[in-house]
DSSP file (Angstrom, degrees, kcal/mol; ACC not computed):
  #  RESIDUE AA STRUCTURE BP1 BP2  ACC     N-H-->O    O-->H-N    N-H-->O    O-->H-N    TCO  KAPPA ALPHA  PHI   PSI    X-CA   Y-CA   Z-CA
    1    1 A X              0   0    0      0, 0.0     2,-0.2     0, 0.0     0, 0.0   0.000 360.0 360.0 360.0 139.4  -39.8   22.9   65.8
    2    2 A X        -     0   0    0      1,-0.1     2,-0.1     2,-0.0     0, 0.0  -0.514 360.0-121.0 -87.9 155.8  -38.0   26.1   66.7
    3    3 A X     >  -     0   0    0     -2,-0.2     4,-2.2     1,-0.1     5,-0.1  -0.441  26.6-108.6 -87.7 166.9  -36.3   28.4   64.2
    4    4 A X  H  > S+     0   0    0      1,-0.2     4,-2.6     2,-0.2     5,-0.2   0.882 121.4  54.6 -61.7 -37.1  -32.7   29.3   64.3
    5    5 A X  H  > S+     0   0    0      2,-0.2     4,-2.2     1,-0.2    -1,-0.2   0.904 107.6  48.7 -64.3 -41.0  -33.7   32.8   65.3
    6    6 A X  H  > S+     0   0    0      2,-0.2     4,-2.4     1,-0.2    -1,-0.2   0.894 111.1  51.3 -64.0 -39.4  -35.7   31.5   68.2
    7    7 A X  H  X S+     0   0    0     -4,-2.2     4,-2.3     2,-0.2    -2,-0.2   0.914 109.3  50.0 -63.6 -42.9  -32.7   29.3   69.2
    8    8 A X  H  X S+     0   0    0     -4,-2.6     4,-2.2     2,-0.2    -2,-0.2   0.909 111.1  48.7 -62.9 -42.4  -30.4   32.4   69.1
    9    9 A X  H  X S+     0   0    0     -4,-2.2     4,-2.1     2,-0.2    -1,-0.2   0.908 111.0  50.1 -64.2 -41.7  -32.8   34.4   71.3
   10   10 A X  H  X S+     0   0    0     -4,-2.4     4,-2.3     1,-0.2    -2,-0.2   0.899 109.7  51.7 -63.7 -39.8  -33.1   31.6   73.8
   11   11 A X  H  X S+     0   0    0     -4,-2.3     4,-2.3     1,-0.2    -1,-0.2   0.894 108.4  50.9 -64.5 -40.0  -29.3   31.3   73.9
   12   12 A X  H  X S+     0   0    0     -4,-2.2     4,-2.1     2,-0.2    -1,-0.2   0.890 109.8  50.5 -63.3 -39.7  -29.0   35.1   74.6
   13   13 A X  H  X S+     0   0    0     -4,-2.1     4,-2.5     2,-0.2    -2,-0.2   0.907 109.2  51.1 -64.5 -41.7  -31.5   34.7   77.4
   14   14 A X  H  X S+     0   0    0     -4,-2.3     4,-2.5     1,-0.2    -2,-0.2   0.922 109.1  51.2 -61.6 -43.4  -29.5   31.8   78.9
   15   15 A X  H  X S+     0   0    0     -4,-2.3     4,-2.1     1,-0.2    -1,-0.2   0.906 110.5  48.9 -59.8 -42.2  -26.3   34.0   78.7
   16   16 A X  H  X S+     0   0    0     -4,-2.1     4,-2.0     2,-0.2    -1,-0.2   0.908 110.0  51.1 -65.3 -41.5  -28.1   36.8   80.5
   17   17 A X  H  X S+     0   0    0     -4,-2.5     4,-1.6     1,-0.2    -2,-0.2   0.922 110.3  49.6 -60.6 -44.2  -29.4   34.4   83.2
   18   18 A X  H  X S+     0   0    0     -4,-2.5     4,-1.3     1,-0.2    -1,-0.2   0.883 108.5  53.2 -63.6 -38.2  -25.8   33.1   83.7
   19   19 A X  H  < S+     0   0    0     -4,-2.1     3,-0.3     1,-0.2    -1,-0.2   0.893 108.5  49.9 -62.7 -39.2  -24.5   36.7   84.0
   20   20 A X  H  < S+     0   0    0     -4,-2.0    -1,-0.2     1,-0.2    -2,-0.2   0.811 104.7  58.1 -71.7 -28.6  -27.1   37.4   86.7
   21   21 A X  H  < S-     0   0    0     -4,-1.6    -1,-0.2    -5,-0.2     3,-0.2   0.818 105.4-140.2 -70.7 -29.7  -26.1   34.3   88.7
   22   22 A X    ><  -     0   0    0     -4,-1.3     3,-1.2    -3,-0.3     6,-0.2  -0.188  26.7 -62.2  95.2 172.4  -22.5   35.5   88.9
   23   23 A X  T 3  S+     0   0    0      1,-0.3    -1,-0.2    -4,-0.1    -2,-0.0   0.758 127.9  54.0 -69.8 -27.5  -19.1   33.9   88.7
   24   24 A X  T 3  S+     0   0    0     -3,-0.2    -1,-0.3     4,-0.1     2,-0.2   0.073  80.8 130.2 -98.0  26.0  -19.6   31.6   91.8
   25   25 A X    <>  -     0   0    0     -3,-1.2     4,-1.9     1,-0.1     5,-0.1  -0.568  56.8-143.8 -82.3 140.0  -22.8   30.0   90.4
   26   26 A X  H  > S+     0   0    0     -2,-0.2     4,-1.6     2,-0.2    -1,-0.1   0.916 106.4  46.3 -64.6 -43.3  -23.2   26.3   90.4
   27   27 A X  H  > S+     0   0    0      1,-0.2     4,-2.3     2,-0.2    -1,-0.2   0.915 111.0  52.8 -65.2 -43.2  -25.2   26.5   87.1
   28   28 A X  H  4 S+     0   0    0      1,-0.2    -1,-0.2     2,-0.2    -2,-0.2   0.862 107.5  52.2 -60.4 -36.7  -22.5   28.9   85.7
   29   29 A X  H  < S+     0   0    0     -4,-1.9    -1,-0.2     1,-0.2     3,-0.2   0.863 112.0  45.6 -67.7 -35.1  -19.8   26.4   86.5
   30   30 A X  H  < S+     0   0    0     -4,-1.6     2,-0.8     1,-0.2    -2,-0.2   0.821 115.4  47.7 -77.0 -32.2  -21.7   23.6   84.7
   31   31 A X  S  < S+     0   0    0     -4,-2.3    -1,-0.2    -5,-0.1     2,-0.1  -0.808  81.0 171.5-112.9  90.5  -22.5   25.8   81.7
   32   32 A X    >>  -     0   0    0     -2,-0.8     4,-1.9    -3,-0.2     3,-0.5  -0.244  50.8 -86.8 -92.7-176.8  -19.2   27.4   80.7
   33   33 A X  H 3> S+     0   0    0      1,-0.2     4,-2.6     2,-0.2     5,-0.2   0.818 124.8  58.4 -61.4 -32.8  -18.3   29.5   77.6
   34   34 A X  H 3> S+     0   0    0      2,-0.2     4,-2.4     1,-0.2    -1,-0.2   0.884 105.1  49.6 -66.7 -37.0  -17.4   26.4   75.7
   35   35 A X  H <> S+     0   0    0     -3,-0.5     4,-2.1     2,-0.2    -2,-0.2   0.925 112.4  47.7 -65.7 -43.4  -20.9   25.0   76.1
   36   36 A X  H  X S+     0   0    0     -4,-1.9     4,-2.2     1,-0.2    -2,-0.2   0.896 111.9  49.9 -64.1 -39.5  -22.3   28.3   74.9
   37   37 A X  H  X S+     0   0    0     -4,-2.6     4,-2.7     2,-0.2    -1,-0.2   0.891 108.2  53.5 -65.0 -39.0  -19.9   28.4   72.0
   38   38 A X  H  X S+     0   0    0     -4,-2.4     4,-2.5     2,-0.2    -2,-0.2   0.893 108.0  50.7 -62.1 -39.2  -21.0   24.8   71.1
   39   39 A X  H  X S+     0   0    0     -4,-2.1     4,-2.3     2,-0.2    -2,-0.2   0.919 110.5  48.6 -64.6 -43.1  -24.6   25.9   71.1
   40   40 A X  H  X S+     0   0    0     -4,-2.2     4,-2.7     1,-0.2    -2,-0.2   0.915 111.8  49.7 -62.7 -42.3  -23.8   28.8   68.8
   41   41 A X  H  X S+     0   0    0     -4,-2.7     4,-2.5     2,-0.2     6,-0.3   0.910 109.1  52.2 -62.7 -42.1  -21.8   26.4   66.5
   42   42 A X  H  X>S+     0   0    0     -4,-2.5     5,-1.7     2,-0.2     4,-1.0   0.932 112.3  45.3 -58.6 -46.4  -24.8   24.0   66.4
   43   43 A X  H  <5S+     0   0    0     -4,-2.3     3,-0.5     1,-0.2    -2,-0.2   0.941 116.6  45.1 -63.6 -46.8  -27.2   26.8   65.4
   44   44 A X  H  <5S+     0   0    0     -4,-2.7    -1,-0.2     1,-0.2    -2,-0.2   0.810 123.6  33.3 -68.4 -30.9  -24.8   28.2   62.8
   45   45 A X  H  <5S-     0   0    0     -4,-2.5    -1,-0.2    -5,-0.2    -2,-0.2   0.342 105.4-115.9-109.8   5.7  -23.9   24.9   61.2
   46   46 A X  T  <5 +     0   0    0     -4,-1.0     2,-0.2    -3,-0.5    -3,-0.2   0.891  65.8 147.7  57.7  41.2  -27.1   22.9   61.7
   47   47 A X      < -     0   0    0     -5,-1.7    -1,-0.2    -6,-0.3    -2,-0.1  -0.630  44.9-157.5 -99.4 162.6  -25.4   20.5   64.0
   48   48 A X        +     0   0    0     -2,-0.2     2,-0.5    -3,-0.1    -9,-0.1  -0.360  43.0 141.7-131.9  53.6  -26.9   18.7   66.9
   49   49 A X        -     0   0    0    -11,-0.2     2,-0.2   -10,-0.0    -7,-0.1  -0.818  37.9-151.2-103.0 133.4  -23.7   17.9   68.9
   50   50 A X     >  -     0   0    0     -2,-0.5     4,-2.5     1,-0.1     3,-0.2  -0.585  33.2-107.9 -90.1 161.6  -23.5   18.1   72.6
   51   51 A X  H  > S+     0   0    0      1,-0.2     4,-2.5     2,-0.2     5,-0.1   0.877 122.4  53.8 -56.6 -36.6  -20.2   18.9   74.2
   52   52 A X  H  > S+     0   0    0      2,-0.2     4,-2.5     1,-0.2    -1,-0.2   0.876 107.8  50.0 -68.1 -34.4  -19.8   15.3   75.3
   53   53 A X  H  > S+     0   0    0     -3,-0.2     4,-2.8     2,-0.2    -2,-0.2   0.901 110.4  50.5 -67.0 -39.5  -20.3   14.2   71.7
   54   54 A X  H  X S+     0   0    0     -4,-2.5     4,-2.9     2,-0.2    -2,-0.2   0.916 110.2  49.7 -61.9 -42.5  -17.7   16.6   70.6
   55   55 A X  H  X S+     0   0    0     -4,-2.5     4,-3.0     2,-0.2    -2,-0.2   0.933 111.1  48.9 -62.6 -44.7  -15.3   15.3   73.3
   56   56 A X  H  X S+     0   0    0     -4,-2.5     4,-2.7     2,-0.2    -2,-0.2   0.919 112.2  49.1 -60.5 -42.4  -16.0   11.7   72.1
   57   57 A X  H  X S+     0   0    0     -4,-2.8     4,-2.7     2,-0.2    -2,-0.2   0.916 112.6  47.5 -62.4 -42.5  -15.3   12.8   68.5
   58   58 A X  H  X S+     0   0    0     -4,-2.9     4,-2.7     2,-0.2    -2,-0.2   0.906 112.1  49.6 -65.2 -41.0  -12.1   14.5   69.6
   59   59 A X  H  X S+     0   0    0     -4,-3.0     4,-2.6     2,-0.2    -2,-0.2   0.907 112.0  48.4 -63.4 -41.2  -11.1   11.4   71.6
   60   60 A X  H  X S+     0   0    0     -4,-2.7     4,-2.5     2,-0.2    -2,-0.2   0.931 112.5  48.2 -63.3 -44.8  -11.8    9.2   68.6
   61   61 A X  H  X S+     0   0    0     -4,-2.7     4,-2.6     1,-0.2    -2,-0.2   0.893 111.1  51.4 -61.6 -40.1   -9.8   11.5   66.4
   62   62 A X  H  X S+     0   0    0     -4,-2.7     4,-2.9     2,-0.2    -2,-0.2   0.917 109.7  49.4 -63.9 -43.4   -7.0   11.5   68.9
   63   63 A X  H  X S+     0   0    0     -4,-2.6     4,-2.5     2,-0.2    -2,-0.2   0.916 112.4  47.9 -61.9 -42.9   -6.9    7.7   69.0
   64   64 A X  H  X S+     0   0    0     -4,-2.5     4,-2.4     2,-0.2    -2,-0.2   0.914 112.7  48.7 -63.5 -41.9   -6.9    7.5   65.2
   65   65 A X  H  X S+     0   0    0     -4,-2.6     4,-2.7     2,-0.2    -2,-0.2   0.907 111.3  49.5 -64.9 -41.5   -4.1   10.1   65.1
   66   66 A X  H  X S+     0   0    0     -4,-2.9     4,-2.9     2,-0.2    -2,-0.2   0.901 110.2  51.2 -63.9 -39.9   -2.1    8.2   67.7
   67   67 A X  H  X S+     0   0    0     -4,-2.5     4,-2.5     2,-0.2    -2,-0.2   0.919 111.9  47.0 -62.7 -42.9   -2.6    5.0   65.7
   68   68 A X  H  X S+     0   0    0     -4,-2.4     4,-2.8     2,-0.2    -2,-0.2   0.914 112.4  50.2 -62.9 -42.3   -1.3    6.7   62.6
   69   69 A X  H  X S+     0   0    0     -4,-2.7     4,-2.7     2,-0.2    -2,-0.2   0.918 110.5  49.2 -62.4 -43.5    1.6    8.1   64.5
   70   70 A X  H  X S+     0   0    0     -4,-2.9     4,-2.7     2,-0.2    -1,-0.2   0.919 112.4  48.3 -61.4 -43.1    2.5    4.7   65.9
   71   71 A X  H  X S+     0   0    0     -4,-2.5     4,-2.5     1,-0.2    -2,-0.2   0.912 113.0  47.8 -63.6 -41.7    2.3    3.2   62.4
   72   72 A X  H  X S+     0   0    0     -4,-2.8     4,-2.9     2,-0.2    -2,-0.2   0.883 111.1  51.1 -66.6 -37.7    4.5    6.0   61.0
   73   73 A X  H  X S+     0   0    0     -4,-2.7     4,-2.8     2,-0.2    -2,-0.2   0.923 111.2  47.9 -64.5 -44.1    6.9    5.6   63.9
   74   74 A X  H  X S+     0   0    0     -4,-2.7     4,-2.4     2,-0.2    -2,-0.2   0.918 113.3  48.2 -60.9 -43.1    7.1    1.8   63.1
   75   75 A X  H  X S+     0   0    0     -4,-2.5     4,-2.6     2,-0.2    -2,-0.2   0.923 111.5  49.7 -63.5 -44.5    7.6    2.6   59.5
   76   76 A X  H  X S+     0   0    0     -4,-2.9     4,-2.7     1,-0.2    -2,-0.2   0.917 110.9  49.9 -60.4 -43.5   10.3    5.2   60.3
   77   77 A X  H  X S+     0   0    0     -4,-2.8     4,-2.5     2,-0.2    -1,-0.2   0.893 110.5  49.9 -63.2 -39.6   12.1    2.6   62.5
   78   78 A X  H  X S+     0   0    0     -4,-2.4     4,-2.4     2,-0.2    -2,-0.2   0.920 113.0  46.2 -64.9 -43.0   11.9    0.0   59.8
   79   79 A X  H  X S+     0   0    0     -4,-2.6     4,-2.8     2,-0.2    -2,-0.2   0.884 111.6  52.3 -66.1 -37.4   13.4    2.5   57.3
   80   80 A X  H  X S+     0   0    0     -4,-2.7     4,-2.4     2,-0.2    -2,-0.2   0.924 110.6  47.4 -63.7 -43.7   16.0    3.5   59.7
   81   81 A X  H  X S+     0   0    0     -4,-2.5     4,-2.2     2,-0.2    -2,-0.2   0.916 112.5  49.7 -62.7 -43.0   17.0   -0.1   60.3
   82   82 A X  H  X S+     0   0    0     -4,-2.4     4,-2.4     1,-0.2    -2,-0.2   0.917 110.8  49.9 -61.5 -43.5   17.1   -0.6   56.5
   83   83 A X  H  X S+     0   0    0     -4,-2.8     4,-2.6     1,-0.2    -2,-0.2   0.895 109.0  51.8 -63.5 -40.6   19.3    2.5   56.1
   84   84 A X  H  X S+     0   0    0     -4,-2.4     4,-2.3     2,-0.2    -1,-0.2   0.902 110.2  48.8 -63.4 -40.1   21.7    1.3   58.8
   85   85 A X  H  X S+     0   0    0     -4,-2.2     4,-2.6     2,-0.2    -2,-0.2   0.911 111.7  49.4 -64.5 -41.1   22.0   -2.1   57.0
   86   86 A X  H  X S+     0   0    0     -4,-2.4     4,-2.8     2,-0.2    -2,-0.2   0.894 110.3  50.7 -65.4 -39.1   22.6   -0.3   53.7
   87   87 A X  H  X S+     0   0    0     -4,-2.6     4,-2.3     2,-0.2    -1,-0.2   0.909 111.0  48.5 -63.9 -41.4   25.2    1.9   55.3
   88   88 A X  H  X S+     0   0    0     -4,-2.3     4,-2.2     2,-0.2    -2,-0.2   0.917 112.6  48.5 -64.1 -42.4   27.0   -1.1   56.8
   89   89 A X  H  X S+     0   0    0     -4,-2.6     4,-2.6     1,-0.2    -2,-0.2   0.902 110.2  51.7 -63.9 -40.8   26.8   -2.8   53.4
   90   90 A X  H  X S+     0   0    0     -4,-2.8     4,-2.4     2,-0.2    -1,-0.2   0.898 108.8  50.8 -62.4 -40.3   28.2    0.3   51.7
   91   91 A X  H  X S+     0   0    0     -4,-2.3     4,-2.2     2,-0.2    -2,-0.2   0.907 110.3  49.8 -63.6 -41.1   31.1    0.3   54.2
   92   92 A X  H  X S+     0   0    0     -4,-2.2     4,-2.5     2,-0.2    -2,-0.2   0.928 111.4  48.6 -62.1 -44.4   31.8   -3.3   53.4
   93   93 A X  H  X S+     0   0    0     -4,-2.6     4,-2.9     1,-0.2    -2,-0.2   0.883 109.1  52.8 -64.6 -37.8   31.8   -2.6   49.7
   94   94 A X  H  X S+     0   0    0     -4,-2.4     4,-2.5     2,-0.2    -1,-0.2   0.909 109.7  48.7 -63.3 -41.1   34.1    0.4   50.3
   95   95 A X  H  X S+     0   0    0     -4,-2.2     4,-2.4     2,-0.2    -2,-0.2   0.914 112.0  49.1 -63.3 -42.6   36.5   -1.9   52.1
   96   96 A X  H  X S+     0   0    0     -4,-2.5     4,-2.6     2,-0.2    -2,-0.2   0.920 111.4  49.3 -62.3 -43.3   36.3   -4.4   49.3
   97   97 A X  H  X S+     0   0    0     -4,-2.9     4,-2.8     1,-0.2    -2,-0.2   0.900 109.5  52.0 -62.0 -41.0   37.0   -1.7   46.8
   98   98 A X  H  X S+     0   0    0     -4,-2.5     4,-2.3     2,-0.2    -1,-0.2   0.915 110.7  48.1 -61.7 -42.7   39.9   -0.5   48.8
   99   99 A X  H  X S+     0   0    0     -4,-2.4     4,-2.6     2,-0.2    -2,-0.2   0.912 111.4  50.0 -64.3 -42.3   41.3   -4.1   48.8
  100  100 A X  H  X S+     0   0    0     -4,-2.6     4,-2.7     2,-0.2    -2,-0.2   0.914 110.8  49.6 -63.1 -42.4   40.8   -4.4   45.1
  101  101 A X  H  X S+     0   0    0     -4,-2.8     4,-2.7     2,-0.2    -1,-0.2   0.902 110.8  49.7 -63.8 -40.1   42.5   -1.1   44.5
  102  102 A X  H  X S+     0   0    0     -4,-2.3     4,-2.7     2,-0.2    -2,-0.2   0.919 111.8  48.5 -63.3 -42.4   45.4   -2.2   46.6
  103  103 A X  H  X S+     0   0    0     -4,-2.6     4,-2.7     2,-0.2    -2,-0.2   0.903 110.8  51.4 -63.3 -40.0   45.6   -5.5   44.7
  104  104 A X  H  X S+     0   0    0     -4,-2.7     4,-2.7     2,-0.2    -2,-0.2   0.922 110.4  48.2 -62.5 -44.1   45.5   -3.6   41.5
  105  105 A X  H  X S+     0   0    0     -4,-2.7     4,-2.6     2,-0.2    -2,-0.2   0.921 111.9  49.7 -61.8 -43.5   48.4   -1.3   42.6
  106  106 A X  H  X S+     0   0    0     -4,-2.7     4,-2.7     1,-0.2    -2,-0.2   0.916 111.3  49.3 -60.7 -42.3   50.4   -4.4   43.7
  107  107 A X  H  X S+     0   0    0     -4,-2.7     4,-2.8     2,-0.2    -2,-0.2   0.909 110.7  49.9 -63.8 -42.4   49.7   -6.0   40.3
  108  108 A X  H  X S+     0   0    0     -4,-2.7     4,-2.7     2,-0.2    -2,-0.2   0.909 111.4  48.9 -62.9 -41.3   50.8   -2.8   38.5
  109  109 A X  H  X S+     0   0    0     -4,-2.6     4,-2.6     2,-0.2    -2,-0.2   0.928 112.4  48.1 -62.4 -44.8   54.0   -2.7   40.6
  110  110 A X  H  X S+     0   0    0     -4,-2.7     4,-2.7     2,-0.2    -2,-0.2   0.902 112.1  49.6 -63.3 -40.5   54.7   -6.4   39.8
  111  111 A X  H  X S+     0   0    0     -4,-2.8     4,-2.8     2,-0.2    -2,-0.2   0.919 111.2  49.0 -63.9 -42.9   54.0   -5.8   36.1
  112  112 A X  H  X S+     0   0    0     -4,-2.7     4,-2.3     2,-0.2    -2,-0.2   0.911 112.6  48.2 -62.1 -41.5   56.4   -2.8   36.2
  113  113 A X  H  X S+     0   0    0     -4,-2.6     4,-2.6     2,-0.2    -2,-0.2   0.911 112.0  49.2 -64.9 -41.5   59.0   -4.9   37.9
  114  114 A X  H  X S+     0   0    0     -4,-2.7     4,-2.7     2,-0.2    -2,-0.2   0.896 109.8  51.9 -64.6 -39.6   58.5   -7.7   35.4
  115  115 A X  H  X S+     0   0    0     -4,-2.8     4,-2.5     2,-0.2    -2,-0.2   0.903 110.8  48.1 -62.1 -41.2   58.8   -5.2   32.5
  116  116 A X  H  X S+     0   0    0     -4,-2.3     4,-2.6     2,-0.2    -2,-0.2   0.925 112.4  48.4 -64.6 -43.8   62.1   -3.9   34.0
  117  117 A X  H  X S+     0   0    0     -4,-2.6     4,-2.8     2,-0.2    -2,-0.2   0.908 111.9  49.8 -61.7 -41.8   63.4   -7.5   34.5
  118  118 A X  H  X S+     0   0    0     -4,-2.7     4,-2.9     2,-0.2    -2,-0.2   0.918 110.5  49.5 -63.0 -43.9   62.4   -8.3   30.9
  119  119 A X  H  X S+     0   0    0     -4,-2.5     4,-2.6     2,-0.2    -2,-0.2   0.904 111.5  49.4 -62.2 -41.4   64.2   -5.2   29.6
  120  120 A X  H  X S+     0   0    0     -4,-2.6     4,-2.9     2,-0.2    -2,-0.2   0.932 111.7  48.9 -60.7 -45.5   67.3   -6.2   31.6
  121  121 A X  H  X S+     0   0    0     -4,-2.8     4,-2.5     2,-0.2    -2,-0.2   0.914 111.3  49.2 -62.8 -42.4   67.1   -9.7   30.1
  122  122 A X  H  X S+     0   0    0     -4,-2.9     4,-2.5     2,-0.2    -1,-0.2   0.925 112.8  47.8 -61.3 -44.6   66.7   -8.3   26.6
  123  123 A X  H  X S+     0   0    0     -4,-2.6     4,-2.6     1,-0.2    -2,-0.2   0.906 111.5  50.4 -62.9 -40.7   69.7   -6.0   27.1
  124  124 A X  H  X S+     0   0    0     -4,-2.9     4,-2.9     2,-0.2    -1,-0.2   0.899 109.7  50.7 -64.4 -39.4   71.7   -8.9   28.5
  125  125 A X  H  X S+     0   0    0     -4,-2.5     4,-2.9     2,-0.2    -2,-0.2   0.916 110.0  50.3 -62.9 -42.5   70.8  -11.0   25.5
  126  126 A X  H  X S+     0   0    0     -4,-2.5     4,-2.5     2,-0.2    -2,-0.2   0.929 112.6  46.6 -61.1 -45.0   71.9   -8.2   23.2
  127  127 A X  H  X S+     0   0    0     -4,-2.6     4,-2.6     1,-0.2    -2,-0.2   0.923 113.7  48.2 -63.4 -43.8   75.2   -7.9   25.1
  128  128 A X  H  X S+     0   0    0     -4,-2.9     4,-2.7     2,-0.2    -2,-0.2   0.892 111.3  50.4 -65.3 -38.8   75.7  -11.7   25.0
  129  129 A X  H  X S+     0   0    0     -4,-2.9     4,-2.8     2,-0.2    -1,-0.2   0.908 110.5  50.1 -62.8 -41.6   74.8  -11.7   21.3
  130  130 A X  H  X S+     0   0    0     -4,-2.5     4,-2.6     2,-0.2    -2,-0.2   0.922 111.9  47.2 -63.6 -43.0   77.4   -9.0   20.7
  131  131 A X  H  X S+     0   0    0     -4,-2.6     4,-2.6     2,-0.2    -2,-0.2   0.911 112.6  49.9 -64.0 -41.6   80.0  -10.9   22.7
  132  132 A X  H  X S+     0   0    0     -4,-2.7     4,-2.6     2,-0.2    -2,-0.2   0.911 110.9  49.2 -63.0 -41.4   79.2  -14.1   20.8
  133  133 A X  H  X S+     0   0    0     -4,-2.8     4,-2.8     1,-0.2    -2,-0.2   0.930 110.3  50.8 -61.9 -44.4   79.5  -12.2   17.5
  134  134 A X  H  X S+     0   0    0     -4,-2.6     4,-0.8     1,-0.2    -2,-0.2   0.908 112.3  47.3 -60.3 -42.2   82.8  -10.8   18.6
  135  135 A X  H  < S+     0   0    0     -4,-2.6     3,-0.3     1,-0.2    -1,-0.2   0.892 113.8  47.2 -67.1 -39.7   84.0  -14.3   19.5
  136  136 A X  H  < S+     0   0    0     -4,-2.6    -2,-0.2     1,-0.2    -1,-0.2   0.887 112.3  49.0 -70.5 -39.0   82.8  -15.8   16.2
  137  137 A X  H  <        0   0    0     -4,-2.8    -1,-0.2     1,-0.2    -2,-0.2   0.593 360.0 360.0 -80.6  -9.5   84.3  -13.1   14.1
  138  138 A X     <        0   0    0     -4,-0.8    -1,-0.2    -3,-0.3    -2,-0.1   0.444 360.0 360.0 -78.1 360.0   87.7  -13.2   15.7
């Protein structure tokens, strides 16, 4: 088994070989900077991940994230629908309250009118009593 130091030296040799091959190298095209960075990360972190494994891990993570996003979107839509229903119910209740207040105002007006009528009737009774008294005492 090789040591980390041996791995680092081998990686440096590979980098030098790639530099000598040039920018239009077939090997250089296959082994890009990301592959070299993955090798450095493996050495530094004691990983044994290939770039294709990293891609698979990223794809899996992306799928999980998309599934979570879809679930959150569904949840948001359900809450939005619930909120819209609550808003509609609140509007109905406000209309009902408005109707009740109008009925209350009408009732108060009718009571005030009845109080005025009662006062008139009482005054009329007083006047009639006075007239009756006047007739009786004459």
